[in-house]
Residue frames as qw, qx, qy, qz and C-alpha x, y, z in Angstrom:
[[0.741, -0.172, 0.568, 0.315, -51.35, -35.20, -92.56],
 [0.620, 0.703, 0.290, 0.192, -51.96, -33.78, -96.06],
 [0.019, 0.974, -0.228, 0.007, -49.63, -30.88, -95.26],
 [0.552, -0.550, 0.605, 0.168, -46.85, -33.27, -94.28],
 [0.759, 0.265, 0.550, 0.225, -47.32, -35.32, -97.46],
 [0.417, 0.894, 0.090, 0.137, -47.11, -32.18, -99.59],
 [0.235, -0.883, 0.403, 0.047, -43.98, -31.18, -97.68],
 [0.742, -0.220, 0.595, 0.216, -42.40, -34.59, -98.34],
 [0.690, 0.525, 0.419, 0.270, -42.96, -34.34, -102.10],
 [0.201, 0.971, -0.044, 0.121, -41.82, -30.70, -102.35],
 [0.409, -0.768, 0.484, 0.093, -38.69, -31.27, -100.27],
 [0.788, -0.002, 0.566, 0.243, -37.89, -34.43, -102.23],
 [0.585, 0.728, 0.269, 0.237, -38.23, -32.54, -105.52],
 [0.018, -0.972, 0.228, -0.054, -36.04, -29.66, -104.33],
 [0.605, -0.552, 0.555, 0.147, -33.38, -32.06, -103.09],
 [0.773, 0.225, 0.529, 0.267, -33.35, -34.06, -106.33],
 [0.436, 0.864, 0.152, 0.199, -33.12, -30.86, -108.38],
 [0.087, -0.950, 0.288, -0.076, -30.36, -29.09, -106.44],
 [0.788, -0.402, 0.426, 0.190, -28.07, -32.08, -105.79],
 [0.773, 0.342, 0.322, 0.427, -26.94, -32.43, -109.44],
 [0.215, 0.913, 0.011, 0.346, -26.28, -28.68, -109.46],
 [0.391, -0.855, 0.308, -0.144, -24.30, -28.51, -106.21],
 [0.923, -0.202, 0.260, 0.202, -22.28, -31.73, -106.48],
 [0.701, 0.483, 0.070, 0.520, -20.12, -30.43, -109.39],
 [0.050, -0.896, 0.136, -0.421, -19.62, -27.20, -107.44],
 [0.729, -0.623, 0.279, -0.043, -18.31, -29.14, -104.45],
 [0.896, 0.103, 0.212, 0.376, -15.96, -31.06, -106.76],
 [0.429, 0.745, 0.015, 0.511, -14.74, -27.81, -108.32],
 [0.289, -0.854, 0.235, -0.364, -14.07, -26.36, -104.86],
 [0.518, 0.315, -0.751, 0.260, -12.17, -29.56, -104.01],
 [0.541, -0.384, 0.429, -0.613, -14.41, -30.25, -101.03],
 [0.733, 0.138, -0.644, -0.170, -13.50, -33.93, -101.16],
 [0.849, -0.502, -0.013, -0.165, -13.78, -36.54, -98.41],
 [0.127, 0.646, -0.716, 0.234, -10.60, -37.18, -96.43],
 [0.919, -0.149, -0.305, -0.200, -10.46, -40.93, -95.65],
 [0.564, -0.667, 0.474, -0.110, -8.76, -42.44, -92.59],
 [0.407, 0.518, -0.746, -0.102, -5.79, -44.68, -93.45],
 [0.108, -0.169, 0.924, -0.326, -6.71, -47.07, -90.64],
 [0.674, 0.196, 0.268, -0.660, -10.24, -47.64, -91.93],
 [0.815, 0.233, 0.531, 0.005, -11.58, -50.43, -94.15],
 [0.377, -0.248, 0.545, 0.707, -9.39, -50.65, -97.26],
 [0.271, 0.552, 0.708, 0.346, -12.46, -50.49, -99.51],
 [0.052, -0.911, -0.327, 0.246, -13.04, -46.94, -98.24],
 [0.410, -0.433, 0.293, 0.747, -9.83, -45.64, -99.76],
 [0.263, 0.340, 0.645, 0.632, -11.60, -45.41, -103.12],
 [0.080, -0.850, -0.521, -0.006, -14.00, -42.93, -101.53],
 [0.396, -0.507, -0.002, 0.765, -11.23, -40.36, -101.06],
 [0.089, -0.095, 0.377, 0.917, -12.08, -37.22, -102.97],
 [0.091, -0.577, -0.762, -0.279, -15.83, -37.89, -103.12],
 [0.059, -0.490, 0.020, -0.869, -17.47, -34.50, -102.50],
 [0.325, -0.406, -0.748, 0.413, -18.60, -33.92, -98.94],
 [0.067, 0.231, 0.248, -0.938, -20.60, -31.17, -97.17],
 [0.186, -0.291, -0.742, -0.575, -23.69, -32.46, -98.98],
 [0.175, -0.533, -0.714, 0.418, -25.58, -31.69, -95.81],
 [0.036, 0.294, -0.031, -0.955, -25.84, -28.15, -97.17],
 [0.299, -0.085, -0.651, -0.693, -28.25, -29.47, -99.80],
 [0.338, -0.437, -0.829, 0.084, -30.37, -31.22, -97.18],
 [0.162, -0.470, -0.409, 0.765, -30.56, -28.02, -95.12],
 [0.130, 0.155, -0.298, -0.933, -31.50, -25.90, -98.15],
 [0.362, -0.243, -0.771, -0.464, -34.29, -28.28, -99.14],
 [0.335, -0.459, -0.745, 0.349, -35.51, -28.49, -95.53],
 [0.092, -0.401, -0.239, 0.879, -35.58, -24.73, -95.06],
 [0.197, 0.050, -0.441, -0.874, -37.21, -23.85, -98.39],
 [0.396, -0.332, -0.799, -0.307, -39.98, -26.38, -97.84],
 [0.320, -0.454, -0.669, 0.495, -40.54, -25.51, -94.19],
 [0.011, -0.194, -0.035, 0.980, -40.93, -21.81, -95.01],
 [0.320, -0.171, -0.594, -0.719, -43.96, -22.71, -97.12],
 [0.597, -0.405, -0.651, -0.236, -45.77, -24.42, -94.25],
 [0.406, -0.042, -0.641, 0.650, -44.46, -23.17, -90.91],
 [0.289, -0.747, -0.438, -0.407, -47.13, -20.46, -90.28],
 [0.057, -0.693, 0.346, -0.630, -44.93, -18.64, -87.74],
 [0.875, -0.397, -0.271, -0.062, -44.88, -21.67, -85.43],
 [0.218, -0.829, 0.475, -0.200, -42.47, -21.00, -82.53],
 [0.851, -0.247, 0.463, 0.003, -41.88, -24.74, -82.17],
 [0.822, 0.476, 0.173, 0.261, -40.76, -25.09, -85.78],
 [0.209, 0.906, -0.233, 0.285, -38.60, -22.00, -85.46],
 [0.551, -0.673, 0.483, -0.102, -36.85, -23.48, -82.42],
 [0.903, 0.045, 0.399, 0.154, -36.11, -26.68, -84.35],
 [0.615, 0.736, 0.034, 0.281, -34.75, -24.71, -87.30],
 [0.064, -0.910, 0.341, -0.227, -32.44, -22.64, -85.11],
 [0.698, -0.478, 0.534, 0.006, -30.97, -25.68, -83.32],
 [0.870, 0.309, 0.336, 0.188, -30.56, -27.52, -86.64],
 [0.447, 0.842, -0.079, 0.291, -28.79, -24.56, -88.22],
 [0.343, -0.835, 0.409, -0.133, -26.59, -24.08, -85.16],
 [0.778, -0.271, 0.555, 0.114, -25.34, -27.65, -85.34],
 [0.757, 0.580, 0.214, 0.210, -25.02, -27.40, -89.12],
 [0.157, 0.932, -0.262, 0.195, -22.60, -24.51, -88.60],
 [0.567, -0.600, 0.564, -0.015, -20.55, -26.59, -86.15],
 [0.854, 0.141, 0.480, 0.142, -20.48, -29.39, -88.70],
 [0.554, 0.811, 0.030, 0.187, -19.49, -27.00, -91.49],
 [0.164, -0.878, 0.436, -0.107, -16.64, -25.69, -89.33],
 [0.728, -0.327, 0.601, 0.040, -15.53, -29.27, -88.70],
 [0.809, 0.443, 0.352, 0.158, -15.75, -30.28, -92.38],
 [0.337, 0.920, -0.133, 0.149, -13.88, -27.17, -93.46],
 [0.387, -0.747, 0.541, -0.024, -11.10, -27.94, -90.97],
 [0.829, -0.029, 0.546, 0.115, -10.78, -31.48, -92.36],
 [0.691, 0.655, 0.234, 0.196, -10.55, -30.24, -95.93],
 [0.170, 0.943, -0.219, 0.184, -8.19, -27.31, -95.39],
 [0.304, -0.713, 0.614, -0.148, -5.88, -28.96, -92.84],
 [0.685, 0.255, -0.663, -0.161, -6.22, -32.50, -94.21],
 [0.132, -0.229, 0.821, -0.507, -7.08, -33.84, -90.75],
 [0.373, -0.236, -0.832, -0.337, -9.52, -36.76, -90.83],
 [0.302, -0.464, -0.735, 0.392, -10.73, -35.95, -87.30],
 [0.008, -0.781, -0.335, -0.526, -11.48, -32.28, -88.02],
 [0.238, -0.760, 0.204, -0.570, -11.95, -30.09, -84.96],
 [0.139, 0.226, -0.837, 0.479, -10.62, -31.09, -81.57],
 [0.351, -0.429, -0.831, -0.040, -13.13, -33.07, -79.51],
 [0.217, -0.499, -0.496, 0.676, -13.34, -30.37, -76.84],
 [0.067, 0.169, -0.218, -0.959, -14.00, -27.69, -79.49],
 [0.359, -0.231, -0.706, -0.565, -16.95, -29.58, -80.95],
 [0.389, -0.458, -0.770, 0.214, -18.33, -30.50, -77.55],
 [0.152, -0.391, -0.306, 0.854, -18.13, -26.96, -76.20],
 [0.192, 0.061, -0.366, -0.909, -19.77, -25.50, -79.31],
 [0.392, -0.312, -0.795, -0.341, -22.57, -28.09, -79.14],
 [0.321, -0.473, -0.677, 0.465, -23.27, -27.40, -75.47],
 [0.027, -0.295, -0.079, 0.952, -23.42, -23.64, -76.08],
 [0.314, -0.055, -0.541, -0.778, -25.85, -24.05, -78.99],
 [0.416, -0.365, -0.830, -0.068, -27.98, -26.52, -77.02],
 [0.214, -0.437, -0.520, 0.702, -28.19, -24.13, -74.05],
 [0.126, 0.183, -0.167, -0.960, -29.20, -21.30, -76.39],
 [0.369, -0.209, -0.746, -0.513, -31.93, -23.55, -77.82],
 [0.365, -0.448, -0.776, 0.252, -33.31, -24.35, -74.37],
 [0.111, -0.393, -0.287, 0.866, -33.30, -20.71, -73.29],
 [0.217, 0.089, -0.390, -0.890, -34.96, -19.60, -76.51],
 [0.389, -0.264, -0.814, -0.341, -37.53, -22.38, -76.53],
 [0.282, -0.438, -0.715, 0.466, -38.49, -21.73, -72.90],
 [0.003, 0.371, 0.144, -0.917, -39.27, -18.11, -73.79],
 [0.296, 0.181, -0.421, -0.838, -41.23, -18.49, -77.03],
 [0.568, -0.113, -0.704, -0.410, -43.36, -21.56, -76.45],
 [0.781, -0.477, 0.044, -0.401, -45.47, -23.38, -73.92],
 [0.341, 0.507, -0.746, 0.264, -42.74, -24.92, -71.83],
 [0.856, -0.410, 0.051, -0.310, -43.04, -27.98, -69.63],
 [0.049, -0.597, 0.793, -0.112, -40.44, -30.02, -67.76],
 [0.755, -0.005, 0.589, -0.288, -42.62, -33.14, -68.06],
 [0.270, 0.380, -0.752, -0.466, -41.90, -35.86, -70.61],
 [0.891, 0.007, -0.112, -0.440, -43.88, -38.89, -71.75],
 [0.417, -0.426, 0.800, -0.067, -42.88, -42.39, -70.66],
 [0.428, 0.228, -0.752, -0.447, -42.74, -45.27, -73.19],
 [0.398, -0.170, -0.898, -0.083, -45.45, -47.95, -72.80],
 [0.156, -0.515, -0.670, 0.512, -47.29, -45.87, -70.18],
 [0.150, 0.524, 0.438, 0.715, -49.52, -43.50, -72.20],
 [0.351, -0.832, -0.331, -0.272, -51.19, -41.97, -69.16],
 [0.689, -0.584, -0.083, 0.422, -47.94, -41.34, -67.29],
 [0.374, 0.831, -0.137, 0.387, -45.72, -38.26, -67.49],
 [0.755, -0.302, -0.231, 0.534, -42.41, -37.75, -65.73],
 [0.007, 0.983, 0.003, 0.182, -41.72, -34.25, -64.42],
 [0.782, 0.155, -0.247, 0.552, -37.96, -33.80, -64.35],
 [0.356, -0.903, -0.157, 0.182, -38.09, -30.41, -62.67],
 [0.134, -0.893, 0.353, 0.244, -34.60, -28.95, -62.19],
 [0.572, -0.253, 0.710, 0.323, -33.09, -31.99, -63.92],
 [0.655, 0.651, 0.373, -0.085, -34.93, -31.23, -67.16],
 [0.265, 0.914, -0.259, -0.165, -32.34, -28.83, -68.58],
 [0.213, -0.584, 0.768, 0.157, -29.25, -31.04, -68.06],
 [0.650, 0.155, 0.743, -0.026, -31.19, -34.05, -69.31],
 [0.596, 0.758, 0.241, -0.110, -32.25, -32.28, -72.52],
 [0.083, 0.852, -0.480, -0.190, -28.72, -30.96, -73.06],
 [0.439, -0.313, 0.836, 0.101, -27.47, -34.53, -72.82],
 [0.669, 0.438, 0.594, -0.085, -30.15, -35.76, -75.24],
 [0.447, 0.875, -0.034, -0.185, -29.29, -33.12, -77.84],
 [0.011, -0.756, 0.639, 0.140, -25.52, -33.60, -77.72],
 [0.525, -0.162, 0.836, 0.004, -25.75, -37.40, -77.54],
 [0.683, 0.535, 0.484, -0.116, -28.19, -37.65, -80.46],
 [0.363, 0.884, -0.220, -0.196, -26.18, -35.27, -82.63],
 [0.098, -0.627, 0.767, 0.101, -23.00, -37.25, -82.05],
 [0.640, 0.082, 0.759, -0.091, -24.84, -40.54, -82.50],
 [0.645, 0.719, 0.208, -0.151, -26.00, -39.33, -85.91],
 [0.157, 0.859, -0.466, -0.144, -22.46, -38.18, -86.65],
 [0.349, -0.404, 0.845, 0.042, -20.90, -41.57, -85.82],
 [0.705, 0.318, 0.615, -0.154, -23.61, -43.41, -87.78],
 [0.563, 0.804, -0.022, -0.190, -22.76, -41.54, -90.96],
 [0.342, -0.624, 0.645, 0.279, -19.81, -43.68, -92.04],
 [0.397, 0.085, 0.850, 0.335, -21.10, -45.84, -94.90],
 [0.136, -0.059, -0.488, -0.860, -22.88, -44.87, -98.12],
 [0.485, -0.361, -0.496, -0.623, -26.51, -44.18, -97.29],
 [0.480, -0.271, -0.770, 0.322, -26.33, -45.33, -93.67],
 [0.113, -0.246, -0.413, 0.869, -26.68, -42.04, -91.77],
 [0.323, 0.048, -0.222, -0.919, -29.24, -40.53, -94.14],
 [0.540, -0.175, -0.726, -0.387, -31.32, -43.70, -94.30],
 [0.388, -0.305, -0.755, 0.432, -31.39, -44.33, -90.56],
 [0.009, 0.249, 0.277, -0.928, -32.34, -40.70, -89.93],
 [0.392, -0.057, -0.464, -0.792, -35.05, -40.90, -92.61],
 [0.517, -0.307, -0.794, -0.084, -36.63, -43.84, -90.77],
 [0.287, -0.346, -0.572, 0.687, -36.39, -42.05, -87.42],
 [0.127, 0.135, -0.049, -0.982, -37.85, -38.91, -89.02],
 [0.445, -0.214, -0.665, -0.560, -40.75, -40.91, -90.47],
 [0.446, -0.406, -0.752, 0.266, -41.49, -42.07, -86.93],
 [0.137, -0.305, -0.302, 0.893, -41.35, -38.48, -85.64],
 [0.265, -0.054, -0.401, -0.875, -43.71, -37.46, -88.44],
 [0.484, -0.358, -0.765, -0.230, -46.19, -40.13, -87.33],
 [0.372, -0.421, -0.606, 0.563, -45.95, -39.01, -83.69],
 [0.003, 0.157, 0.014, -0.987, -46.42, -35.36, -84.70],
 [0.419, -0.190, -0.550, -0.697, -49.58, -36.38, -86.56],
 [0.514, -0.346, -0.779, 0.095, -50.69, -38.64, -83.69],
 [0.326, -0.463, -0.471, 0.676, -50.31, -35.80, -81.16],
 [0.204, 0.876, 0.387, 0.203, -51.58, -33.13, -83.57],
 [0.507, -0.559, 0.031, 0.656, -48.32, -31.22, -83.15],
 [0.317, 0.909, 0.002, -0.271, -47.53, -28.02, -85.09],
 [0.216, -0.634, 0.644, 0.371, -44.11, -29.45, -86.04],
 [0.789, 0.279, 0.547, -0.029, -45.73, -31.89, -88.49],
 [0.584, 0.809, -0.025, -0.057, -44.72, -29.87, -91.62],
 [0.038, 0.811, -0.584, -0.014, -41.02, -29.74, -90.76],
 [0.624, -0.226, 0.748, -0.012, -40.90, -33.49, -90.12],
 [0.760, 0.531, 0.373, -0.021, -42.34, -33.97, -93.61],
 [0.341, 0.906, -0.250, -0.025, -39.83, -31.52, -95.07],
 [0.302, -0.644, 0.703, 0.013, -36.94, -33.32, -93.36],
 [0.745, 0.057, 0.665, -0.011, -38.11, -36.73, -94.59],
 [0.675, 0.715, 0.184, -0.011, -38.48, -35.53, -98.18],
 [0.116, 0.895, -0.429, -0.026, -35.06, -33.85, -98.09],
 [0.479, -0.455, 0.750, 0.010, -33.41, -37.04, -96.83],
 [0.781, 0.300, 0.548, -0.010, -35.12, -39.26, -99.40],
 [0.530, 0.847, -0.040, -0.010, -33.99, -36.93, -102.18],
 [0.090, -0.806, 0.586, -0.001, -30.44, -36.86, -100.84],
 [0.710, -0.201, 0.675, -0.021, -30.38, -40.65, -100.63],
 [0.784, 0.601, 0.147, -0.053, -30.77, -40.74, -104.42],
 [0.461, 0.785, -0.345, 0.231, -27.17, -39.49, -104.55],
 [0.262, -0.663, 0.613, -0.340, -25.80, -40.77, -101.21],
 [0.928, -0.094, 0.313, -0.178, -26.76, -44.44, -101.50],
 [0.555, -0.376, 0.644, 0.368, -24.12, -46.91, -102.68],
 [0.644, -0.073, -0.126, 0.751, -22.02, -45.99, -104.56],
 [0.115, -0.847, -0.317, 0.410, -22.27, -42.49, -103.09],
 [0.473, 0.615, 0.189, 0.602, -21.78, -39.50, -105.35],
 [0.036, -0.650, 0.206, -0.730, -21.77, -37.17, -102.36],
 [0.477, -0.283, -0.718, 0.420, -21.45, -37.38, -98.57],
 [0.249, -0.877, -0.336, -0.237, -23.38, -35.22, -96.12],
 [0.374, 0.407, -0.418, 0.721, -20.33, -34.60, -93.93],
 [0.251, -0.315, -0.658, 0.637, -20.59, -33.35, -90.36],
 [0.194, 0.006, -0.093, -0.977, -22.53, -30.42, -91.80],
 [0.618, -0.170, -0.482, -0.598, -25.40, -32.80, -92.38],
 [0.617, -0.183, -0.755, 0.125, -24.96, -35.47, -89.73],
 [0.202, -0.157, -0.547, 0.797, -24.71, -33.08, -86.76],
 [0.325, -0.013, -0.077, -0.942, -27.58, -30.96, -88.09],
 [0.640, -0.160, -0.599, -0.454, -29.82, -33.99, -88.60],
 [0.491, -0.198, -0.754, 0.388, -29.02, -35.35, -85.14],
 [0.000, -0.121, -0.347, 0.930, -29.93, -31.96, -83.67],
 [0.476, -0.077, -0.345, -0.805, -33.14, -31.94, -85.73],
 [0.626, -0.212, -0.742, -0.114, -34.14, -35.38, -84.41],
 [0.358, -0.203, -0.644, 0.645, -33.35, -34.39, -80.81],
 [0.147, 0.053, 0.125, -0.980, -35.19, -31.06, -81.01],
 [0.558, -0.141, -0.494, -0.651, -38.26, -32.70, -82.56],
 [0.595, -0.243, -0.757, 0.115, -38.33, -35.42, -79.89],
 [0.211, -0.151, -0.502, 0.825, -37.95, -32.83, -77.13],
 [0.304, 0.009, -0.052, -0.951, -40.76, -30.65, -78.44],
 [0.650, -0.161, -0.586, -0.457, -43.01, -33.70, -78.90],
 [0.589, -0.530, 0.386, -0.472, -42.23, -34.66, -75.29],
 [0.996, 0.005, 0.031, -0.083, -40.78, -38.05, -76.30],
 [0.153, 0.779, -0.606, 0.044, -37.00, -37.81, -75.77],
 [0.581, -0.321, 0.731, -0.156, -37.04, -41.24, -74.08],
 [0.863, 0.408, 0.249, -0.161, -38.24, -42.76, -77.35],
 [0.393, 0.789, -0.469, -0.060, -34.82, -42.01, -78.84],
 [0.362, -0.443, 0.813, -0.113, -33.50, -44.92, -76.76],
 [0.719, 0.243, 0.637, -0.134, -35.85, -47.11, -78.79],
 [0.659, 0.726, 0.195, -0.023, -36.16, -45.70, -82.29],
 [0.282, 0.878, -0.371, 0.107, -32.69, -44.17, -82.22],
 [0.863, -0.424, 0.267, 0.072, -31.03, -47.25, -80.75],
 [0.817, 0.385, 0.057, 0.426, -28.60, -47.41, -83.68],
 [0.113, 0.846, -0.197, 0.483, -27.33, -43.94, -82.70],
 [0.640, -0.677, 0.287, -0.222, -26.90, -45.16, -79.12],
 [0.955, -0.079, 0.210, 0.195, -25.01, -48.30, -80.13],
 [0.628, 0.622, -0.046, 0.466, -22.73, -46.36, -82.48],
 [0.116, -0.838, 0.285, -0.451, -21.76, -43.91, -79.71],
 [0.792, -0.510, 0.307, -0.138, -21.33, -46.64, -77.10],
 [0.941, 0.199, 0.065, 0.267, -19.11, -48.65, -79.45],
 [0.405, 0.713, -0.210, 0.532, -16.76, -45.68, -79.77],
 [0.410, -0.744, 0.319, -0.421, -16.73, -45.02, -76.01],
 [0.936, -0.267, 0.226, -0.025, -16.11, -48.70, -75.20],
 [0.831, 0.421, -0.052, 0.360, -13.37, -48.92, -77.81],
 [0.176, 0.777, -0.286, 0.532, -11.55, -45.86, -76.46],
 [0.583, -0.641, 0.346, -0.361, -11.82, -46.88, -72.79],
 [0.981, -0.079, 0.171, 0.052, -10.79, -50.47, -73.49],
 [0.687, 0.584, -0.148, 0.406, -7.87, -49.32, -75.64],
 [0.029, -0.766, 0.376, -0.521, -6.58, -47.12, -72.82],
 [0.752, -0.491, 0.314, -0.308, -7.22, -49.67, -70.07],
 [0.961, -0.003, 0.245, 0.130, -5.46, -52.50, -71.92],
 [0.264, -0.697, 0.420, 0.518, -2.69, -50.31, -73.36],
 [0.127, 0.440, -0.633, -0.624, -3.45, -50.84, -77.00],
 [0.159, 0.187, 0.962, 0.123, -5.91, -53.72, -77.30],
 [0.358, -0.037, -0.270, -0.893, -9.24, -53.27, -79.11],
 [0.492, 0.141, 0.703, -0.494, -12.66, -54.44, -77.91],
 [0.725, 0.582, 0.283, -0.236, -14.17, -54.23, -81.41],
 [0.737, 0.189, 0.356, 0.543, -12.30, -54.90, -84.63],
 [0.221, 0.205, 0.149, 0.942, -13.05, -51.27, -85.45],
 [0.011, -0.694, -0.591, 0.412, -15.30, -48.48, -84.20],
 [0.627, -0.035, 0.298, -0.719, -17.89, -47.14, -84.81],
 [0.621, -0.065, 0.768, -0.145, -19.45, -50.58, -84.85],
 [0.766, 0.574, 0.134, -0.255, -20.64, -50.51, -88.48],
 [0.338, 0.735, -0.583, -0.070, -16.98, -50.60, -89.52],
 [0.413, -0.343, 0.826, -0.172, -16.50, -53.70, -87.37],
 [0.789, 0.339, 0.458, -0.229, -19.06, -55.49, -89.53],
 [0.583, 0.768, -0.226, -0.136, -17.19, -54.38, -92.64],
 [0.006, 0.660, -0.748, 0.066, -13.84, -55.57, -91.32],
 [0.603, -0.101, 0.757, -0.231, -15.53, -58.91, -90.52],
 [0.239, 0.008, 0.848, 0.473, -16.30, -59.35, -94.22],
 [0.305, 0.692, 0.621, -0.208, -19.75, -57.81, -94.65],
 [0.298, 0.385, 0.361, 0.795, -20.20, -55.65, -97.73],
 [0.008, 0.104, 0.298, -0.949, -21.28, -52.15, -96.78],
 [0.477, -0.151, -0.389, -0.774, -24.63, -52.55, -98.57],
 [0.620, -0.289, -0.729, -0.012, -25.39, -55.54, -96.33],
 [0.307, -0.195, -0.533, 0.764, -24.46, -53.53, -93.23],
 [0.214, -0.015, -0.043, -0.976, -26.73, -50.69, -94.35],
 [0.585, -0.222, -0.579, -0.524, -29.64, -53.05, -95.05],
 [0.547, -0.254, -0.736, 0.308, -29.17, -54.72, -91.65],
 [0.145, -0.185, -0.388, 0.891, -29.20, -51.40, -89.79],
 [0.363, -0.107, -0.291, -0.879, -32.24, -50.22, -91.81],
 [0.605, -0.276, -0.702, -0.256, -34.20, -53.36, -90.89],
 [0.430, -0.268, -0.647, 0.569, -33.31, -53.03, -87.22],
 [0.016, 0.106, 0.173, -0.979, -34.39, -49.36, -87.18],
 [0.473, -0.184, -0.470, -0.722, -37.70, -50.09, -88.94],
 [0.603, -0.329, -0.726, 0.039, -38.47, -52.78, -86.35],
 [0.319, -0.234, -0.487, 0.778, -37.51, -50.39, -83.55],
 [0.209, -0.074, -0.121, -0.968, -39.83, -47.75, -85.02],
 [0.595, -0.312, -0.607, -0.424, -42.66, -50.28, -84.77],
 [0.533, -0.327, -0.637, 0.450, -41.72, -50.87, -81.13],
 [0.101, -0.057, -0.180, 0.977, -41.76, -47.10, -80.68],
 [0.428, -0.254, -0.391, -0.774, -45.31, -47.04, -82.02],
 [0.649, -0.378, -0.660, -0.025, -46.36, -49.72, -79.54],
 [0.421, -0.188, -0.477, 0.748, -44.75, -47.62, -76.79],
 [0.149, -0.160, -0.058, -0.974, -47.18, -44.80, -77.59],
 [0.559, -0.339, -0.567, -0.500, -50.25, -46.93, -77.00]]
């Protein structure tokens, strides 16, 4: 655990140091946030706030991890998947900025790229590490579930779903980074609990997120963009897969699940009813805002829920 604690402090320090350096650069490059006109009116003031801050999280994560990874194939697999999804997010962010399209890449483009990267991760991981198609089952510590031939499609689904859940969650100052920090703290505990070699990178990720939150919390001076949110979702998924606890994401990552489901329900309901909306706005955190909640209250509410879910996740290990 000492190694993870050192990693947290080092990554936090790196993040806090580089953010004030990179934020003016992003402003100079005019990498500003493009805000949807149909969103909460309070968000219009956020237009132009520098985005792509996920680059800073990735830099801090990588620099810290290099110090502690000790040629671990498991850590290397996590890094590669995280970087792959960061590139997809960067491509998406760049498209938004250059073409002034709030939605960025086409849905099929992002989905196809994510599936390809996820398949590459599975193939690579199966070759470089001890590979098992068995996963742990929450609340049954002595039980494992061998998925056999269904393992690969299941893990692909977990990776893509978690990445997009993280992406949808990142819509309010500090929400995506804070929720992922809590989930990462849980993964760090599990890595320590299971004596996993990925412990250092979970510490590095947590420290990087805490440092970034110094600048991303309300009122945000920088947004992580899809560069950060997709990368962090991929990091969470890869870590859970390697720890053998992907089912725990339904518990600890329930906010991700709800955010994705709210978008799916909204779209299907809109099409089925020819224009009516199930929620006031999706993803669901915007629905709370439209209902009159200040975004800081929404963030605090989601934080509290995720902390409680992390405690449930701990009980599910016993």
